[in-house]
Legacy VTK file of the C-alpha trace (Angstrom):
# vtk DataFile Version 3.0
C-alpha trace
ASCII
DATASET POLYDATA
POINTS 212 float
18.484 -7.265 14.549
18.161 -8.794 11.172
20.631 -10.669 9.591
22.109 -14.277 9.450
22.659 -15.574 12.887
20.924 -17.579 15.663
16.987 -16.723 15.079
15.211 -15.493 17.970
11.494 -15.616 17.446
9.334 -12.849 19.447
5.940 -13.400 20.311
3.215 -11.000 20.262
0.287 -11.092 22.501
-3.216 -11.125 20.744
-4.460 -7.812 20.013
-7.814 -6.527 21.166
-8.877 -5.090 17.993
-11.031 -7.226 15.455
-8.416 -8.507 12.643
-10.773 -7.143 9.911
-12.090 -3.748 11.178
-14.636 -3.369 8.480
-15.563 -7.023 8.934
-15.233 -7.692 5.426
-12.395 -9.524 3.700
-12.421 -6.799 0.975
-14.046 -3.402 0.721
-14.036 -0.914 -2.243
-12.427 2.315 -1.175
-12.293 5.122 -3.274
-12.805 3.066 -6.259
-10.059 0.548 -5.075
-10.412 -2.979 -3.877
-8.647 -3.181 -0.463
-8.509 -5.327 2.451
-8.350 -3.395 6.004
-6.327 -5.059 8.736
-5.488 -4.308 12.237
-3.088 -7.052 13.716
-1.217 -4.698 16.014
-1.212 -1.685 13.461
-4.177 -0.558 11.556
-3.227 -1.144 7.713
-4.880 -1.184 4.209
-3.584 -3.552 1.820
-3.930 -2.571 -1.727
-2.842 -4.468 -4.861
-0.072 -2.175 -6.776
-1.684 -2.926 -10.150
-4.967 -1.374 -9.048
-3.079 1.939 -8.726
-1.432 1.311 -11.924
2.126 0.949 -10.351
4.218 -2.368 -10.481
4.889 -2.137 -6.680
8.830 -2.765 -7.196
9.677 0.951 -8.166
12.198 2.696 -5.777
10.426 4.738 -2.936
11.692 8.036 -4.197
9.744 7.504 -7.678
6.760 6.484 -6.290
6.900 9.573 -3.601
7.101 11.671 -6.742
4.145 10.252 -8.586
1.444 13.000 -7.802
-1.390 10.982 -9.168
-0.759 8.291 -6.742
-0.365 10.359 -3.943
-3.723 11.724 -4.471
-5.204 8.199 -4.960
-3.646 7.244 -1.665
-4.615 10.179 0.519
-8.291 9.514 -0.817
-8.008 5.915 0.150
-6.582 6.610 3.464
-9.370 9.189 4.195
-11.973 6.714 3.399
-10.640 3.725 4.947
-9.826 5.365 8.264
-13.334 5.954 8.607
-14.517 2.446 7.604
-12.125 1.064 10.176
-13.529 3.158 12.985
-10.528 5.587 13.356
-12.636 8.555 12.320
-10.741 11.673 10.557
-7.237 10.732 9.729
-6.085 13.621 8.034
-3.931 14.626 10.666
-2.606 11.222 11.907
-0.138 8.464 10.516
-2.578 5.579 10.804
-3.785 3.571 9.082
-0.669 2.859 7.010
-1.055 1.801 3.370
0.908 -1.285 1.791
0.918 -1.815 -1.696
1.271 -5.485 -2.697
3.014 -7.372 -5.725
4.194 -10.792 -6.118
7.446 -11.477 -4.691
10.729 -11.040 -6.304
13.169 -13.202 -4.125
11.564 -15.978 -2.810
9.198 -14.405 -0.078
5.576 -14.468 0.251
4.921 -10.986 -1.077
6.471 -7.481 -2.008
5.629 -4.612 -0.302
5.733 -0.896 -0.670
4.525 1.082 2.674
3.255 4.457 3.065
3.036 6.904 5.997
1.046 8.347 5.208
1.978 9.141 1.722
5.655 9.091 2.229
7.003 5.766 0.983
8.803 3.608 3.804
12.386 2.343 2.623
11.396 -0.747 4.352
8.719 -1.712 6.502
7.503 -1.783 10.346
7.219 -4.466 12.650
3.487 -4.094 13.455
2.726 -3.189 10.050
4.338 -6.466 8.757
2.414 -8.251 11.350
-0.792 -7.004 9.718
0.324 -7.622 6.056
1.324 -10.899 7.276
-2.158 -11.821 8.552
-3.929 -10.012 6.160
-2.267 -12.316 3.337
-4.036 -15.216 4.891
-7.529 -13.743 4.631
-9.512 -15.755 2.138
-10.689 -13.500 -0.217
-8.369 -10.476 0.483
-6.624 -8.698 -2.044
-3.561 -10.100 -1.121
-4.746 -13.609 -1.855
-3.909 -14.106 -5.523
-0.658 -12.196 -5.124
1.033 -13.953 -2.144
3.101 -16.908 -2.487
2.293 -18.643 1.078
4.524 -21.832 2.082
2.451 -24.963 2.262
3.423 -25.724 5.587
4.027 -23.727 8.728
3.242 -20.086 9.933
6.449 -18.428 8.749
6.528 -16.050 5.970
8.785 -13.625 4.414
7.848 -9.922 3.584
9.730 -8.205 1.098
10.587 -4.439 0.975
12.734 -1.881 -0.884
15.810 -2.647 1.151
15.567 -6.450 2.239
13.091 -8.585 4.251
11.433 -9.411 7.423
10.553 -12.881 8.475
7.348 -13.279 10.831
5.218 -16.224 11.560
1.441 -15.860 11.827
-1.905 -17.917 11.887
-5.335 -17.153 11.684
-8.608 -18.842 12.485
-11.241 -18.602 9.942
-14.141 -20.334 11.925
-17.343 -21.075 10.490
-18.453 -19.903 6.912
-19.005 -16.261 7.157
-17.372 -15.773 10.363
-14.816 -12.858 10.746
-11.059 -14.468 11.135
-9.034 -14.015 14.070
-5.342 -13.802 14.823
-4.297 -16.676 16.726
-0.576 -16.174 16.540
1.900 -13.484 15.484
5.824 -13.395 15.991
8.864 -11.675 14.414
11.703 -13.569 13.491
15.096 -11.682 14.563
18.471 -12.940 15.119
21.167 -12.552 17.837
24.714 -12.656 17.638
27.661 -11.622 19.901
28.429 -8.160 19.526
30.826 -7.519 22.622
32.314 -9.137 25.403
34.195 -7.973 28.461
35.400 -8.562 32.042
33.723 -7.081 35.308
35.827 -6.863 38.407
33.344 -6.770 41.563
34.718 -5.197 44.752
35.065 -7.776 47.665
32.363 -7.980 50.224
34.963 -6.605 53.014
35.305 -3.444 51.243
31.661 -3.155 49.763
29.850 -0.383 51.673
27.536 -1.132 54.483
23.970 -0.281 53.815
22.721 2.229 56.444
20.651 1.248 58.998
17.132 2.761 59.550
15.533 2.769 63.224
LINES 1 213
212 0 1 2 3 4 5 6 7 8 9 10 11 12 13 14 15 16 17 18 19 20 21 22 23 24 25 26 27 28 29 30 31 32 33 34 35 36 37 38 39 40 41 42 43 44 45 46 47 48 49 50 51 52 53 54 55 56 57 58 59 60 61 62 63 64 65 66 67 68 69 70 71 72 73 74 75 76 77 78 79 80 81 82 83 84 85 86 87 88 89 90 91 92 93 94 95 96 97 98 99 100 101 102 103 104 105 106 107 108 109 110 111 112 113 114 115 116 117 118 119 120 121 122 123 124 125 126 127 128 129 130 131 132 133 134 135 136 137 138 139 140 141 142 143 144 145 146 147 148 149 150 151 152 153 154 155 156 157 158 159 160 161 162 163 164 165 166 167 168 169 170 171 172 173 174 175 176 177 178 179 180 181 182 183 184 185 186 187 188 189 190 191 192 193 194 195 196 197 198 199 200 201 202 203 204 205 206 207 208 209 210 211
């Protein structure tokens, strides 16, 4: 659960899909620079400014922007084909995440659309893809993110709070497609109830039936 309590780091096993489904750190889709990422959830990263929005708007206001919805729909359909997902018109993937510089000390501010409805937060797997995508050299998030100088942990900001993750990628040789090496979500654990259990004694417990 989110909140302030003992941290619990939940590791995710490496996925079987390429981190960059198109093989590139940056594509131009429907006239818009994007980074297509799959680190557990196919996600298209887009700088909010490239769509003439700030990236800090209330989700309801973004949903009411008809011109924005049309552009997002065009991006999603074309990106889906580039990512090998085929015709995504009737599906909810890929997700679209608009990126803006953080406001509250995190790594990035996000507005995520599924498919053109703006999420009031961000899903764990979508956030994992955003976090990995921020570390891709040449990606659209590189100049917007405020990544920590050390360690894997970073904070994804969203309309109603934040989500902490730990992620690392390996870039390899020059020109090689980066690979996700580690992904984990940081949650918290706190005591929510206690109680007493009174088990029956062995003498009064039922005897299992014997089978010949």
